[in-house]
Each structure stands twice: as C-alpha cells, then as structure tokens.
N, CA, C and O of each residue as an XYZ file, in Angstrom:
488
protein
N     -13.491     14.888     12.051
C     -12.962     13.863     11.175
C     -13.127     14.298      9.717
O     -14.199     14.742      9.305
N     -12.057     14.165      8.955
C     -12.078     14.559      7.555
C     -12.829     13.546      6.703
O     -12.797     12.342      6.961
N     -13.499     14.058      5.689
C     -14.100     13.159      4.718
C     -13.013     12.712      3.753
O     -11.898     13.232      3.772
N     -13.346     11.756      2.922
C     -12.369     11.248      1.950
C     -11.925     12.360      1.009
O     -10.737     12.487      0.712
N     -12.868     13.160      0.541
C     -12.545     14.246     -0.388
C     -11.681     15.306      0.301
O     -10.719     15.795     -0.292
N     -12.012     15.665      1.543
C     -11.199     16.642      2.287
C      -9.788     16.122      2.494
O      -8.821     16.877      2.390
N      -9.667     14.834      2.787
C      -8.352     14.215      2.951
C      -7.556     14.313      1.652
O      -6.377     14.667      1.671
N      -8.192     14.002      0.530
C      -7.522     14.061     -0.777
C      -7.077     15.491     -1.078
O      -5.942     15.715     -1.499
N      -7.976     16.465     -0.860
C      -7.620     17.861     -1.106
C      -6.472     18.311     -0.211
O      -5.587     19.043     -0.654
N      -6.483     17.877      1.044
C      -5.413     18.232      1.983
C      -4.067     17.693      1.495
O      -3.050     18.383      1.572
N      -4.069     16.472      0.999
C      -2.825     15.865      0.527
C      -2.300     16.576     -0.717
O      -1.099     16.819     -0.827
N      -3.185     16.910     -1.652
C      -2.689     17.525     -2.896
C      -2.464     19.029     -2.786
O      -1.880     19.634     -3.686
N      -2.922     19.642     -1.689
C      -2.662     21.074     -1.529
C      -1.651     21.331     -0.410
O      -0.565     21.854     -0.663
N      -2.000     20.968      0.817
C      -1.152     21.287      1.968
C       0.038     20.348      2.143
O       1.061     20.741      2.705
N      -0.089     19.122      1.671
C       0.987     18.136      1.870
C       1.549     17.656      0.532
O       2.027     16.527      0.430
N       1.493     18.508     -0.493
C       1.844     18.128     -1.863
C       3.194     17.418     -1.951
O       3.296     16.342     -2.540
N       4.211     18.012     -1.376
C       5.557     17.429     -1.451
C       6.136     17.235     -0.051
O       7.342     17.384      0.147
N       5.307     16.913      0.892
C       5.742     16.712      2.275
C       6.148     15.244      2.458
O       5.307     14.352      2.566
N       7.450     15.033      2.488
C       7.975     13.677      2.630
C       8.338     13.357      4.082
O       8.683     12.220      4.401
N       8.262     14.353      4.951
C       8.560     14.143      6.373
C       7.262     13.910      7.121
O       6.196     14.365      6.706
N       7.369     13.202      8.218
C       6.195     12.942      9.032
C       5.581     11.587      8.717
O       6.213     10.721      8.112
N       4.337     11.426      9.142
C       3.669     10.136      9.044
C       2.298     10.287      8.394
O       1.671     11.342      8.484
N       1.841      9.224      7.741
C       0.488      9.153      7.188
C      -0.134      7.864      7.698
O       0.351      6.776      7.388
N      -1.196      7.975      8.470
C      -1.820      6.771      9.000
C      -2.543      5.999      7.881
O      -2.640      6.469      6.747
N      -3.036      4.829      8.224
C      -3.687      3.983      7.226
C      -4.859      4.678      6.563
O      -5.017      4.606      5.344
N      -5.683      5.351      7.353
C      -6.867      6.011      6.789
C      -6.473      7.062      5.753
O      -7.032      7.101      4.658
N      -5.509      7.912      6.104
C      -5.066      8.963      5.184
C      -4.546      8.355      3.892
O      -4.908      8.803      2.804
N      -3.702      7.341      4.004
C      -3.111      6.707      2.834
C      -4.155      6.030      1.952
O      -4.205      6.278      0.748
N      -4.991      5.174      2.547
C      -5.942      4.395      1.751
C      -7.071      5.249      1.189
O      -7.605      4.929      0.127
N      -7.445      6.317      1.866
C      -8.437      7.232      1.294
C      -7.865      7.924      0.059
O      -8.565      8.102     -0.938
N      -6.604      8.308      0.128
C      -5.955      8.909     -1.036
C      -5.897      7.902     -2.191
O      -6.212      8.238     -3.333
N      -5.498      6.684     -1.884
C      -5.398      5.640     -2.913
C      -6.766      5.389     -3.555
O      -6.854      5.193     -4.767
N      -7.826      5.394     -2.753
C      -9.166      5.168     -3.283
C      -9.559      6.250     -4.285
O     -10.046      5.934     -5.370
N      -9.356      7.504     -3.944
C      -9.699      8.603     -4.857
C      -8.829      8.540     -6.108
O      -9.325      8.756     -7.214
N      -7.552      8.251     -5.950
C      -6.636      8.109     -7.090
C      -7.145      7.014     -8.027
O      -7.159      7.193     -9.245
N      -7.560      5.887     -7.461
C      -8.079      4.765     -8.239
C      -9.367      5.156     -8.970
O      -9.544      4.809    -10.137
N     -10.258      5.869     -8.297
C     -11.508      6.307     -8.919
C     -11.219      7.233    -10.102
O     -11.864      7.122    -11.144
N     -10.266      8.132     -9.951
C      -9.883      9.029    -11.049
C      -9.353      8.217    -12.223
O      -9.731      8.464    -13.368
N      -8.486      7.256    -11.952
C      -7.916      6.422    -13.024
C      -9.009      5.627    -13.734
O      -9.011      5.537    -14.961
N      -9.926      5.058    -12.979
C     -11.020      4.287    -13.583
C     -11.915      5.200    -14.419
O     -12.330      4.826    -15.516
N     -12.213      6.389    -13.909
C     -13.063      7.328    -14.650
C     -12.444      7.686    -15.997
O     -13.136      7.700    -17.016
N     -11.149      7.974    -16.005
C     -10.492      8.296    -17.270
C     -10.463      7.088    -18.206
O     -10.637      7.235    -19.416
N     -10.248      5.917    -17.660
C     -10.240      4.706    -18.480
C     -11.608      4.479    -19.119
O     -11.701      4.147    -20.301
N     -12.656      4.657    -18.338
C     -14.022      4.498    -18.865
C     -14.279      5.527    -19.969
O     -14.818      5.184    -21.021
N     -13.898      6.783    -19.736
C     -14.099      7.819    -20.745
C     -13.321      7.518    -22.024
O     -13.842      7.699    -23.125
N     -12.082      7.062    -21.882
C     -11.282      6.742    -23.071
C     -11.896      5.575    -23.850
O     -11.895      5.576    -25.081
N     -12.415      4.585    -23.130
C     -13.042      3.450    -23.808
C     -14.403      3.810    -24.381
O     -14.787      3.301    -25.434
N     -15.132      4.678    -23.700
C     -16.435      5.114    -24.168
C     -16.316      5.875    -25.486
O     -17.164      5.744    -26.368
N     -15.263      6.666    -25.608
C     -15.058      7.458    -26.810
C     -13.964      6.870    -27.708
O     -13.296      7.603    -28.438
N     -13.788      5.569    -27.652
C     -12.741      4.905    -28.441
C     -12.940      5.115    -29.940
O     -11.968      5.174    -30.693
N     -14.187      5.228    -30.375
C     -14.465      5.412    -31.800
C     -14.203      6.824    -32.285
O     -14.013      7.045    -33.481
N     -14.190      7.780    -31.373
C     -13.938      9.176    -31.738
C     -12.496      9.486    -31.342
O     -12.208      9.831    -30.195
N     -11.609      9.357    -32.305
C     -10.170      9.436    -32.017
C      -9.763     10.743    -31.339
O      -8.911     10.738    -30.450
N     -10.363     11.858    -31.749
C      -9.986     13.148    -31.177
C     -10.367     13.202    -29.693
O      -9.557     13.615    -28.863
N     -11.590     12.787    -29.357
C     -11.999     12.794    -27.954
C     -11.181     11.822    -27.121
O     -10.799     12.131    -25.992
N     -10.916     10.659    -27.671
C     -10.089      9.680    -26.957
C      -8.715     10.267    -26.665
O      -8.179     10.103    -25.569
N      -8.150     10.956    -27.661
C      -6.835     11.569    -27.484
C      -6.877     12.687    -26.436
O      -5.948     12.828    -25.642
N      -7.948     13.475    -26.433
C      -8.093     14.542    -25.448
C      -8.130     13.954    -24.035
O      -7.439     14.439    -23.139
N      -8.946     12.900    -23.838
C      -9.030     12.272    -22.527
C      -7.707     11.612    -22.139
O      -7.336     11.600    -20.965
N      -7.007     11.073    -23.113
C      -5.716     10.449    -22.833
C      -4.699     11.500    -22.375
O      -3.946     11.271    -21.428
N      -4.683     12.636    -23.044
C      -3.768     13.717    -22.675
C      -4.120     14.264    -21.287
O      -3.235     14.499    -20.464
N      -5.414     14.464    -21.037
C      -5.843     14.928    -19.710
C      -5.454     13.927    -18.623
O      -5.015     14.313    -17.539
N      -5.619     12.653    -18.921
C      -5.260     11.605    -17.969
C      -3.773     11.660    -17.632
O      -3.392     11.579    -16.465
N      -2.947     11.797    -18.644
C      -1.494     11.876    -18.421
C      -1.156     13.107    -17.580
O      -0.332     13.027    -16.669
N      -1.780     14.230    -17.874
C      -1.520     15.455    -17.111
C      -1.919     15.271    -15.649
O      -1.157     15.617    -14.747
N      -3.112     14.727    -15.417
C      -3.591     14.516    -14.045
C      -2.658     13.569    -13.299
O      -2.315     13.827    -12.145
N      -2.244     12.485    -13.933
C      -1.363     11.524    -13.264
C       0.009     12.136    -12.969
O       0.614     11.828    -11.943
N       0.499     12.995    -13.855
C       1.772     13.673    -13.590
C       1.639     14.654    -12.426
O       2.547     14.778    -11.605
N       0.502     15.348    -12.359
C       0.263     16.274    -11.247
C       0.187     15.502     -9.927
O       0.660     15.985     -8.898
N      -0.405     14.307     -9.955
C      -0.576     13.514     -8.733
C       0.647     12.658     -8.390
O       0.648     11.985     -7.359
N       1.677     12.669     -9.223
C       2.859     11.852     -8.980
C       3.557     12.220     -7.670
O       3.829     11.348     -6.845
N       3.842     13.494     -7.481
C       4.574     13.919     -6.278
C       3.766     13.663     -4.998
O       4.313     13.101     -4.048
N       2.478     14.057     -4.938
C       1.749     13.748     -3.696
C       1.586     12.247     -3.465
O       1.521     11.805     -2.318
N       1.521     11.466     -4.529
C       1.427     10.009     -4.371
C       2.697      9.448     -3.751
O       2.646      8.613     -2.847
N       3.827      9.912     -4.242
C       5.106      9.481     -3.668
C       5.227      9.951     -2.219
O       5.680      9.203     -1.352
N       4.817     11.198     -1.964
C       4.931     11.759     -0.616
C       4.073     10.997      0.389
O       4.546     10.657      1.474
N       2.815     10.725      0.040
C       1.947     10.014      0.985
C       2.437      8.574      1.165
O       2.269      8.001      2.242
N       3.032      7.989      0.142
C       3.580      6.634      0.260
C       4.788      6.611      1.200
O       4.928      5.709      2.027
N       5.647      7.606      1.061
C       6.814      7.696      1.947
C       6.357      7.919      3.388
O       6.870      7.287      4.312
N       5.392      8.819      3.574
C       4.883      9.061      4.934
C       4.216      7.821      5.508
O       4.280      7.592      6.716
N       3.577      7.015      4.663
C       2.965      5.764      5.144
C       4.040      4.804      5.642
O       3.866      4.151      6.671
N       5.154      4.718      4.910
C       6.255      3.856      5.353
C       6.821      4.376      6.672
O       7.166      3.587      7.552
N       6.918      5.699      6.814
C       7.395      6.280      8.076
C       6.468      5.897      9.217
O       6.928      5.655     10.333
N       5.168      5.839      8.954
C       4.192      5.537      9.997
C       4.363      4.129     10.558
O       4.016      3.878     11.713
N       4.891      3.213      9.758
C       5.115      1.850     10.256
C       6.559      1.638     10.693
O       6.958      0.522     11.025
N       7.345      2.724     10.690
C       8.714      2.647     11.184
C       9.746      2.282     10.128
O      10.881      1.947     10.467
N       9.376      2.339      8.872
C      10.303      2.019      7.780
C      10.777      3.308      7.111
O      10.091      4.329      7.148
N      11.938      3.245      6.511
C      12.453      4.377      5.749
C      11.632      4.529      4.469
O      11.084      3.557      3.948
N      11.558      5.756      3.976
C      10.775      6.037      2.776
C      11.236      5.280      1.545
O      10.453      5.062      0.621
N      12.489      4.880      1.523
C      13.020      4.134      0.384
C      12.324      2.803      0.137
O      12.469      2.206     -0.930
N      11.570      2.345      1.124
C      10.846      1.083      0.956
C       9.801      1.145     -0.152
O       9.338      0.101     -0.611
N       9.416      2.350     -0.595
C       8.447      2.423     -1.686
C       9.029      1.844     -2.971
O       8.288      1.425     -3.861
N      10.349      1.821     -3.064
C      10.988      1.300     -4.274
C      10.948     -0.227     -4.360
O      11.369     -0.802     -5.364
N      10.447     -0.883     -3.316
C      10.258     -2.331     -3.381
C       9.256     -2.660     -4.494
O       9.237     -3.779     -5.006
N       8.434     -1.687     -4.860
C       7.477     -1.864     -5.959
C       8.168     -2.143     -7.290
O       7.548     -2.686     -8.204
N       9.427     -1.783     -7.408
C      10.143     -1.992     -8.664
C      10.521     -3.453     -8.883
O      10.872     -3.842     -9.997
N      10.454     -4.257     -7.838
C      10.713     -5.694     -7.970
C       9.431     -6.331     -8.518
O       8.378     -6.231     -7.889
N       9.510     -6.977     -9.670
C       8.292     -7.523    -10.280
C       7.542     -8.480     -9.353
O       8.148     -9.309     -8.674
N       6.262     -8.355     -9.337
C       5.267     -9.156     -8.618
C       5.501     -9.181     -7.108
O       4.686     -8.650     -6.353
N       6.590     -9.783     -6.658
C       6.870     -9.921     -5.229
C       6.951     -8.550     -4.555
O       6.460     -8.381     -3.439
N       7.559     -7.585     -5.216
C       7.719     -6.254     -4.639
C       6.388     -5.583     -4.365
O       6.199     -4.980     -3.308
N       5.466     -5.683     -5.309
C       4.145     -5.077     -5.122
C       3.381     -5.746     -3.988
O       2.700     -5.079     -3.209
N       3.495     -7.047     -3.901
C       2.825     -7.783     -2.822
C       3.412     -7.371     -1.471
O       2.676     -7.135     -0.513
N       4.737     -7.288     -1.405
C       5.398     -6.901     -0.157
C       5.015     -5.480      0.238
O       4.758     -5.213      1.412
N       4.975     -4.559     -0.735
C       4.592     -3.173     -0.453
C       3.148     -3.119      0.060
O       2.854     -2.378      0.999
N       2.261     -3.887     -0.538
C       0.868     -3.931     -0.100
C       0.782     -4.388      1.355
O       0.027     -3.825      2.147
N       1.557     -5.407      1.697
C       1.583     -5.901      3.081
C       2.080     -4.797      4.023
O       1.522     -4.602      5.103
N       3.121     -4.082      3.612
C       3.639     -2.987      4.434
C       2.597     -1.880      4.594
O       2.416     -1.348      5.689
N       1.916     -1.537      3.506
C       0.937     -0.447      3.546
C      -0.274     -0.802      4.403
O      -0.930      0.087      4.946
N      -0.573     -2.082      4.528
C      -1.720     -2.533      5.319
C      -1.399     -2.575      6.812
O      -2.303     -2.489      7.642
N      -0.117     -2.706      7.157
C       0.279     -2.839      8.565
C      -0.251     -1.693      9.419
O      -0.451     -0.574      8.946
N      -0.469     -2.008     10.684
C      -0.890     -0.988     11.646
C       0.243      0.004     11.878
O       1.420     -0.306     11.689
N      -0.144      1.191     12.289
C       0.832      2.226     12.611
C       1.696      1.784     13.773
O       1.258      1.022     14.635
N       2.934      2.272     13.788
C       3.812      2.031     14.919
C       3.291      2.876     16.083
O       3.143      4.090     15.941
N       3.015      2.259     17.222
C       2.423      3.027     18.322
C       3.409      4.057     18.889
O       4.624      3.865     18.872
N       2.845      5.134     19.379
C       3.676      6.181     19.975
C       4.474      6.935     18.928
O       4.145      6.929     17.742
N       5.518      7.575     19.389
C       6.368      8.315     18.467
C       7.444      7.394     17.917
O       7.810      6.402     18.547
N       7.941      7.728     16.747
C       9.059      6.997     16.178
C      10.049      7.990     15.598
O       9.854      9.197     15.740
N      11.085      7.530     14.960
C      12.159      8.411     14.484
C      11.726      9.338     13.359
O      12.472     10.246     12.991
N      10.534      9.127     12.806
C      10.065      9.947     11.687
C       9.090     11.035     12.100
O       8.638     11.811     11.258
N       8.757     11.102     13.388
C       7.855     12.159     13.853
C       8.572     13.489     13.782
O       9.780     13.578     13.999
N       7.798     14.531     13.470
C       8.393     15.873     13.370
C       8.558     16.494     14.727
O       9.042     17.620     14.835
C-alpha cells in the first residue's frame, strides 16, 4: 500500500498528464490533501513575511510556479476520478458554475467507485 507521499509523487511523475484510466477515492483525496497542505504552507509563509516585501514576493512567485506545475496533474487526477465513478472527464468543468457547481463536484468526488470495469478502463 502506498503512503500519501508516494501516491503524490506517483501522480506528479508517472501519471503527470494521464487522463485515461481511473483514480479511486484514496488516490484522489490523498493528492488533494497534499495539494492543500502545500497551498496552506505557502499562504502561511507569505503572511509570515508580509512585512518583508521582497520575501513575500519570492514566496508568491514560488507559489505561482508550484501551482502551475501542479495544474496538469490536478486536472488529470480529477478527470480519472470522474472516470472511476462512470462519468466523462468533462464533469470537472461543473466547478465553473458558481457555488452549486463546486458542491456538485464535491458530491461526485466523494461517490464510491463504480464496481467492476467500466468504459474508462484501459
């Protein structure tokens, strides 16, 4: 069984832009947890050094770079999560609908995997 860190490394290295296949709940939510921890860490650092404009700017630039690097694997694991419940990957765009879309996406992401094989299995 993979640890959370091993799962995160696997997603950002071996499955960086893999939009085919499935991602079970554990794989998806472990990735989301590490992503959230990274975002919180950068936010804390930016607020901690708010008085030192140069350091705040450095952390802000690093944060933007990290989030851009994680954009593709985030989209990929989200699409694979939708495949795991039997939905097309386009369902991730439900997030673009204000408030209701995010709630609906959260409900979809929490759902149990579709048992057996489905049309998205490789």
